[in-house]
Structure formats: structure tokens, C-alpha cells
TIMARPA-536394 format. One line per 3 residues: number of its first residue (from 1); their letters; for each residue x, y, z of C-alpha. Coordinates in pm, whole numbers. Example, Ala and Ser with C-alpha at 12.3 -4.5 7.8 and 13.67 -1.06 7.14 Angstrom:
2
1) as) 1230/-450/780  1367/-106/714
This chain:
392
1) xxx) 65/1147/3138  -19/807/2991  -16/716/2625
4) xxx) -397/725/2623  -395/1082/2754  -156/1216/2488
7) xxx) -226/1013/2173  -574/860/2181  -764/1195/2168
10) xxx) -567/1294/1859  -636/961/1693  -1006/999/1773
13) xxx) -1011/1342/1606  -832/1212/1298  -1068/915/1284
16) xxx) -1381/1132/1301  -1254/1375/1037  -1146/1096/803
19) xxx) -1477/913/827  -1662/1240/766  -1458/1326/456
22) xxx) -1489/971/324  -1864/944/376  -1941/1288/232
25) xxx) -1719/1230/-73  -1873/892/-154  -2226/1023/-107
28) xxx) -2151/1314/-340  -2001/1071/-589  -2300/837/-584
31) xxx) -2557/1118/-592  -2377/1302/-870  -2313/984/-1067
34) xxx) -2636/1023/-1264  -2674/1399/-1226  -2334/1548/-1310
37) xxx) -2130/1257/-1441  -2143/946/-1651  -2198/637/-1428
40) xxx) -1926/459/-1621  -1679/735/-1534  -1768/711/-1165
43) xxx) -1695/339/-1159  -1368/393/-1344  -1267/654/-1087
46) xxx) -1373/421/-807  -1158/137/-944  -853/365/-977
49) xxx) -894/493/-620  -956/141/-489  -633/10/-644
52) xxx) -437/297/-488  -574/255/-135  -556/-123/-159
55) xxx) -179/-85/-186  -151/28/177  -279/-284/357
58) xxx) -97/-500/102  227/-315/166  183/-317/542
61) xxx) 146/-693/549  452/-745/326  677/-529/547
64) xxx) 554/-710/859  641/-1046/706  979/-912/595
67) xxx) 1056/-809/951  943/-1143/1091  1176/-1317/847
70) xxx) 1482/-1097/896  1442/-937/1238  1614/-610/1318
73) xxx) 1556/-316/1548  1413/-112/1258  1078/-289/1298
76) xxx) 1028/-183/1658  890/170/1607  670/88/1305
79) xxx) 527/-254/1389  206/-121/1544  154/118/1252
82) xxx) 189/-173/1010  -40/-403/1208  -314/-139/1212
85) xxx) -291/-125/833  -336/-500/800  -659/-486/1000
88) xxx) -828/-284/724  -853/-565/468  -1216/-634/554
91) xxx) -1311/-278/453  -1139/-317/117  -1321/-648/65
94) xxx) -1654/-472/121  -1564/-186/-113  -1455/-432/-381
97) xxx) -1820/-536/-416  -1879/-202/-595  -1627/-310/-861
100) xxx) -1796/-649/-894  -2136/-486/-949  -1987/-260/-1217
103) xxx) -1787/-531/-1390  -1957/-485/-1725  -1876/-110/-1719
106) xxx) -1506/-166/-1645  -1382/-478/-1820  -1418/-526/-2196
109) xxx) -1384/-903/-2163  -1733/-916/-2009  -1863/-854/-2361
112) xxx) -1672/-1152/-2499  -1306/-1259/-2503  -1071/-1515/-2648
115) xxx) -989/-1631/-2293  -1335/-1728/-2163  -1200/-2012/-1946
118) xxx) -1022/-1754/-1727  -1188/-1418/-1789  -1548/-1478/-1691
121) xxx) -1762/-1326/-1417  -1793/-1632/-1195  -1426/-1727/-1192
124) xxx) -1324/-1361/-1154  -1542/-1329/-841  -1419/-1659/-700
127) xxx) -1056/-1559/-745  -1118/-1225/-571  -1271/-1412/-277
130) xxx) -962/-1635/-260  -725/-1336/-264  -904/-1162/21
133) xxx) -925/-1485/217  -549/-1529/194  -478/-1171/301
136) xxx) -734/-1176/582  -600/-1503/723  -239/-1382/717
139) xxx) -341/-1055/883  -546/-1242/1142  -258/-1458/1263
142) xxx) -4/-1174/1249  -224/-966/1477  -342/-1253/1696
145) xxx) 7/-1372/1789  133/-1017/1830  -150/-940/2074
148) xxx) -88/-1263/2264  279/-1173/2290  182/-841/2448
151) xxx) -7/-1034/2714  272/-1287/2772  361/-1338/3139
154) xxx) 717/-1464/3092  997/-1460/2834  943/-1823/2736
157) xxx) 583/-1757/2637  679/-1437/2451  953/-1621/2262
160) xxx) 705/-1887/2151  493/-1629/1971  801/-1483/1803
163) xxx) 876/-1832/1674  519/-1860/1544  548/-1529/1360
166) xxx) 883/-1620/1207  769/-1967/1101  454/-1834/935
169) xxx) 629/-1551/748  803/-1772/490  498/-1960/356
172) xxx) 276/-1654/404  494/-1426/192  472/-1679/-94
175) xxx) 92/-1688/-72  85/-1308/-48  298/-1277/-362
178) xxx) 81/-1519/-558  -236/-1336/-452  -93/-992/-536
181) xxx) 27/-1115/-876  -303/-1268/-981  -512/-985/-836
184) xxx) -312/-725/-1031  -363/-929/-1347  -736/-964/-1279
187) xxx) -815/-614/-1156  -581/-400/-1369  -412/-590/-1651
190) xxx) -742/-736/-1771  -864/-381/-1842  -660/-438/-2160
193) xxx) -703/-815/-2197  -484/-859/-2505  -174/-721/-2331
196) xxx) 37/-921/-2087  358/-894/-1885  524/-1151/-1662
199) xxx) 670/-875/-1439  341/-693/-1384  259/-855/-1050
202) xxx) 605/-784/-909  567/-417/-1001  247/-401/-798
205) xxx) 424/-572/-508  679/-290/-506  417/-19/-558
208) xxx) 234/-148/-249  542/-198/-32  692/141/-118
211) xxx) 362/323/-62  305/152/273  658/225/392
214) xxx) 627/593/305  284/614/467  412/461/791
217) xxx) 708/698/796  474/993/750  250/877/1036
220) xxx) 551/799/1258  665/1159/1220  334/1278/1366
223) xxx) 412/1093/1691  791/1123/1699  788/1399/1962
226) xxx) 545/1222/2195  575/937/2438  642/651/2394
229) xxx) 783/708/2043  1005/1003/2139  1217/798/2382
232) xxx) 1217/474/2183  1326/581/1835  1682/677/1745
235) xxx) 1852/842/1451  1999/503/1361  1649/361/1319
238) xxx) 1551/654/1099  1856/574/887  1751/208/859
241) xxx) 1397/304/759  1534/547/500  1755/269/360
244) xxx) 1447/48/326  1264/322/134  1569/351/-92
247) xxx) 1577/-27/-147  1207/-45/-232  1239/257/-461
250) xxx) 1528/97/-650  1337/-231/-684  1031/-48/-819
253) xxx) 1248/140/-1072  1437/-175/-1173  1121/-378/-1233
256) xxx) 949/-94/-1419  1250/-41/-1645  1299/-416/-1691
259) xxx) 941/-454/-1814  987/-163/-2054  1321/-299/-2183
262) xxx) 1183/-648/-2248  878/-516/-2433  1085/-265/-2630
265) xxx) 1332/-538/-2733  1054/-779/-2827  869/-511/-3027
268) xxx) 558/-725/-3075  224/-582/-3183  47/-726/-2878
271) xxx) 279/-562/-2622  397/-230/-2769  54/-55/-2772
274) xxx) 42/-61/-2390  351/161/-2370  260/367/-2674
277) xxx) -63/480/-2511  129/572/-2192  416/756/-2360
280) xxx) 234/968/-2620  -6/1258/-2606  -79/1397/-2263
283) xxx) 69/1091/-2092  424/1192/-2191  441/1456/-1917
286) xxx) 308/1206/-1662  574/951/-1759  851/1212/-1733
289) xxx) 720/1327/-1395  731/968/-1268  1091/926/-1383
292) xxx) 1204/1250/-1220  989/1282/-909  917/918/-831
295) xxx) 1271/793/-883  1556/1030/-976  1502/1301/-714
298) xxx) 1410/1068/-423  1699/837/-517  1949/1125/-502
301) xxx) 1812/1255/-172  1803/913/-8  2173/868/-82
304) xxx) 2236/1151/168  2291/1013/516  2172/1333/681
307) xxx) 1840/1309/501  1776/959/637  1868/1043/997
310) xxx) 1626/1338/1022  1269/1215/1045  1117/1551/955
313) xxx) 1302/1563/622  1252/1192/564  877/1215/622
316) xxx) 850/1512/384  1023/1306/115  793/1012/197
319) xxx) 491/1239/144  621/1336/-201  672/971/-293
322) xxx) 316/896/-177  177/1163/-409  379/1019/-694
325) xxx) 258/669/-604  -95/798/-665  20/935/-1002
328) xxx) 188/600/-1077  -133/405/-1015  -322/660/-1227
331) xxx) -68/607/-1508  -103/229/-1483  -483/219/-1471
334) xxx) -645/513/-1649  -485/490/-2000  -684/170/-2046
337) xxx) -983/392/-2131  -819/732/-2190  -560/685/-2464
340) xxx) -500/1049/-2558  -397/1173/-2217  -520/1243/-1864
343) xxx) -876/1368/-1843  -929/1459/-1481  -1285/1427/-1352
346) xxx) -1441/1539/-1027  -1524/1175/-963  -1150/1096/-953
349) xxx) -1108/1333/-659  -1428/1220/-487  -1332/854/-518
352) xxx) -981/909/-382  -1115/1117/-90  -1407/882/-32
355) xxx) -1221/552/-17  -922/719/146  -1134/881/415
358) xxx) -1299/553/508  -969/367/504  -788/627/714
361) xxx) -1076/646/959  -1063/271/1012  -683/283/1027
364) xxx) -679/541/1307  -949/349/1491  -741/30/1476
367) xxx) -421/214/1569  -585/341/1889  -672/-11/2006
370) xxx) -318/-116/2101  -4/39/2251  207/219/1993
373) xxx) 508/1/2073  510/-380/2097  548/-535/2440
376) xxx) 757/-834/2549  904/-912/2208  1237/-1083/2286
379) xxx) 1379/-957/1956  1372/-607/2104  1449/-679/2468
382) xxx) 1786/-538/2572  1877/-441/2219  1733/-94/2257
385) xxx) 2000/13/2506  2276/-57/2260  2094/123/1982
388) xxx) 2035/430/2198  2399/441/2300  2527/429/1943
391) xx) 2233/587/1759  2412/916/1697
């Protein structure tokens, strides 16, 4: 049986179900916005869900650039899964228009601020357009040269596209980092415009990269027992992917703690309230849960070599980290307007399911367009034999 016979029908089913869940959830959210809920609350829920799902294409593009810079056999089984994620940026750009239309309901600086030269509607919209342009252009060339490499007729032509990808990765990762930093400041930090942190953008870089890596691992597990994945992926590659999750997890924890330590040591009235509102009341339990379930437990488990070499166990752990990534984004965003503690609304669930359904539907549609493994990449040619021989 061909790859199309075994995998494409399943992707089509997932795509249809995801689009259905997404469309129904968003329709219910919009219809109920004036009937069962405060319109302001709906837009707050929409922003929170948007930030969470935006982390997946952002993370996918960062891991792709990391692989193009460093190489390694670990990128072979997940490259197509990452590329499909990068081809969803246009959907997130369209959905972001909802946030622009509700700007006055979300951001207090629209009512007046001491930073009018930066925090104003026109400049905010222009910056968002620049961010999406950067991400869309990087994703375009990553996918264009990868597709051309698949169609290469000889090794010389295939090598040329590998050189293109490697040469672009360095400058592109800098532009990506700048765009992620400023977008996190604009879209999330400015919810509390008097607070600031120089590490904030880097935290969002790690949130995105860790979430995308765990998502890809979870999806990879769904195809690990089917061709062509079943004969192309080894235990050694699982181990490498698990080590990457561990590295990203440690970086996220380091940056989060570093920000807390700096603000705690400075003890200034402009910075402390941000942590006070996230460590008191009902948010205390959320903060403790993040420490235990988003770092301590996964860190301990990922130190076990057996855990990283078994994709079933590794994907289960990745799923847990994904759930905690959602909680992490909730903890970063929602206290801006809910100081006393979490106040879960039906619109939170509808927004997460709505945006997530649309994003996953598009993701599965894009994943079905290309072979699940890259073709003719000289970085993988011949190397697979050695990995298979020594994988166990």
C-alpha cells in the first residue's frame, strides 16, 4: 500500500472533524457573546486562545531554522510535521483581525497612556503587519526550497537547496526572535502597560518552541507504526527528540526563574505587582501546578533514558506538557484582568476549541499535501543506515 492509501484518509478525517469543531465552537461563541456572556469576556477569551495557538506555528518555524543551522538526523522524521505548521501563519493573521477590532476592549492604553508614541492603534496595527510579514516570508522560503529539493533530479541540485536553507536560517532566526519579542510585548505585556521585563520575549520564544516540539512528538506517535515513519525512525532519534524537549524545558524554566529573581531582587513598585497578582489568591495553585507539572515532573522523567527511547511514553509526557503550556499561557495572560484568581468562562473553552479546531484542520490539510518524509536531502542520504544499525 502507498502512503496515500494508509495515511491520507486518516488525515482527511482529522481535518474534517477539526474544522467542524472549530467552526461550531466559534459560531457558538459569537452567537452567545451577547446572549449568554459579556462581549468583553469573549474577546478576552479569544485573545488568550489566540496567543496559545499562535505558539505552534512560531515554534515550528524556530525548530526548522535550528535544524537548518545545526543539521542532525533528528530532524528527518519531524521536518514535514514542522513545515505543515509553518504554513498556517496566514490563518493566524486572519484571526488576529478579531483582536484588532476589539482593541479598545482588551488594552487599557487605548483609553490613554504615558507612552502614546508607541502604544497607539495605528502603530500597533502596523507592527502586527510587520511581524506577520516576517513570519510568512520565512515560512514561504523554508517550504519553497524544501519542495524544490523534493523535486531535485540530481544530488548537486538537492545540495544547492540545502545550502539555501542553511544560509537563510541565520539571518531568519534573528528576524524571528525580534518579531516574537516585540509581538509578545505588544499583544500580552501591554495588557498591563506600566509593567515591563527585558526577558519577556525570550520566555515566549521558549513557550512556543517547547509547545511546538511536544505537539510534533504527539503527532509523530500517531504515525509511528505506519509506513514510511515506522521504517525510518529509530530509538536513537526518539532519544534525540526527548533531549531537545528537555533542553527547551530547562531553558523555559531558567528564563522564567531569572525574570522572577531579577524582579524580586529589584523590588520596585512598577514590577512587583505583576508577580503579586499571579502568586496570590486563586493564582497560587496555578503557579504551584506550573512549577510541579510543567517543570519538576517532566524534568525528572526526561532524565530517564528509557523514557526518551520509547515514543509512546515520550508522547504521553509531551501531551501533559502541552496541557501545562495552555495553563502557562493562561497564567501569563488572564491575570491582567482577573487579579483575584482564575474565573473560568464558557467562552474560554469555546475560544480554545474554536481557534484550535480551525488551526488543526488547516494543519492536517497542509500535512496531507506532501510526503511525510523529505526526499533527496543530502544531509540524510546514507546517514540513515548507520543510525538504524546503532539505534538500539
